[in-house]
C-alpha positions as CSV (number, residue, x, y, z in Angstrom):
1,M,13.6,-24.5,29.5
2,G,16.7,-24.3,27.4
3,I,19.9,-22.4,27.9
4,K,21.4,-20.0,25.4
5,T,25.0,-18.8,25.3
6,I,25.6,-15.2,24.4
7,G,28.7,-13.3,23.7
8,L,29.6,-10.1,25.5
9,R,32.4,-7.6,25.2
10,E,34.7,-7.7,28.1
11,D,33.7,-4.3,29.4
12,V,30.0,-5.1,29.3
13,Y,30.7,-8.4,31.2
14,E,32.6,-6.4,33.8
15,R,29.8,-3.9,34.2
16,L,27.3,-6.7,34.6
17,K,29.5,-8.6,37.0
18,A,29.8,-5.4,39.1
19,R,26.0,-5.2,39.4
20,K,25.5,-8.8,40.1
21,R,24.5,-9.6,43.6
22,E,26.3,-12.3,45.5
23,D,23.3,-14.6,45.7
24,E,22.2,-14.3,42.1
25,S,23.2,-15.9,38.8
26,F,23.9,-13.9,35.7
27,T,20.4,-15.1,34.5
28,D,18.9,-13.7,37.6
29,L,20.8,-10.5,37.1
30,V,19.7,-10.0,33.5
31,D,16.1,-10.8,34.5
32,R,16.2,-8.3,37.3
33,L,17.7,-5.6,35.1
34,I,15.1,-6.1,32.4
35,D,12.4,-5.8,35.0
36,E,13.9,-2.6,36.4
37,T,13.8,-0.8,33.0
38,T,11.3,1.9,32.6
39,S,8.3,1.0,30.5
40,D,7.6,2.6,27.2
41,W,5.4,5.7,27.9
42,R,3.0,4.5,25.2
43,E,2.2,1.4,27.3
44,T,0.8,3.5,30.2
45,F,-0.5,6.5,28.2
46,G,-4.0,7.5,29.3
47,T,-4.0,5.6,32.6
48,L,-5.0,8.4,34.9
49,S,-7.6,7.7,37.5
50,E,-11.0,9.4,37.1
51,A,-10.0,11.8,39.9
52,E,-6.6,12.6,38.4
53,A,-8.1,13.2,35.0
54,A,-10.7,15.5,36.4
55,E,-8.1,17.5,38.4
56,L,-5.9,17.7,35.3
57,E,-8.8,19.0,33.2
58,R,-9.7,21.6,35.9
59,V,-6.1,22.8,36.1
60,A,-5.7,23.0,32.3
61,A,-9.0,24.9,32.0
62,R,-7.9,27.4,34.6
63,A,-4.5,27.9,32.9
64,R,-6.2,28.5,29.5
65,Q,-8.6,31.0,31.1
66,S,-5.7,32.8,32.9
67,A,-3.6,32.9,29.7
68,G,-6.6,34.1,27.7
69,H,-7.1,37.0,30.1
70,G,-3.5,38.0,29.9
71,L,-3.5,37.8,26.2
72,D,-6.7,40.0,26.0
73,D,-5.0,42.6,28.2
74,R,-1.8,42.7,26.2
75,Q,-3.7,42.9,22.9
76,R,-5.8,45.8,24.2
77,R,-2.7,47.7,25.4
78,A,-1.0,47.1,22.1
79,I,-4.0,48.4,20.1
80,D,-4.4,51.4,22.4
81,A,-0.6,52.1,22.0
82,F,-0.9,52.1,18.3
83,A,-4.0,54.2,18.4
84,G,-2.3,56.7,20.7
85,V,-4.7,56.1,23.5
86,E,-3.4,56.3,27.1
87,D,-4.2,53.5,29.5
88,P,-6.1,55.0,32.5
89,E,-4.8,52.1,34.7
90,D,-1.2,52.8,33.8
91,T,0.3,54.7,36.7
92,S,3.9,54.6,35.3
93,A,3.3,57.7,33.1
94,D,4.9,60.9,34.4
95,V,2.2,63.3,35.3
96,S,3.5,66.9,35.3
């Protein structure tokens, strides 16, 4: 395996040197830092287990259903308000 010489700005060298462990070379340091970097999300996309995927699907379906019911209720109230119909469940109206 060959050796390559690279140029670094002084500030970058100092930052690397500060992260270098006492027992490691700069090659070891760079290798460790590269391994610690987070992977690209596209490399692990779609890697849920079967159980995780089923749970996610169940939660999403429940959220869609809940949002749908809320939307239905708001649409009904808006239509009733435009039509001048009072909501029999609305107890906020002042009854005199």
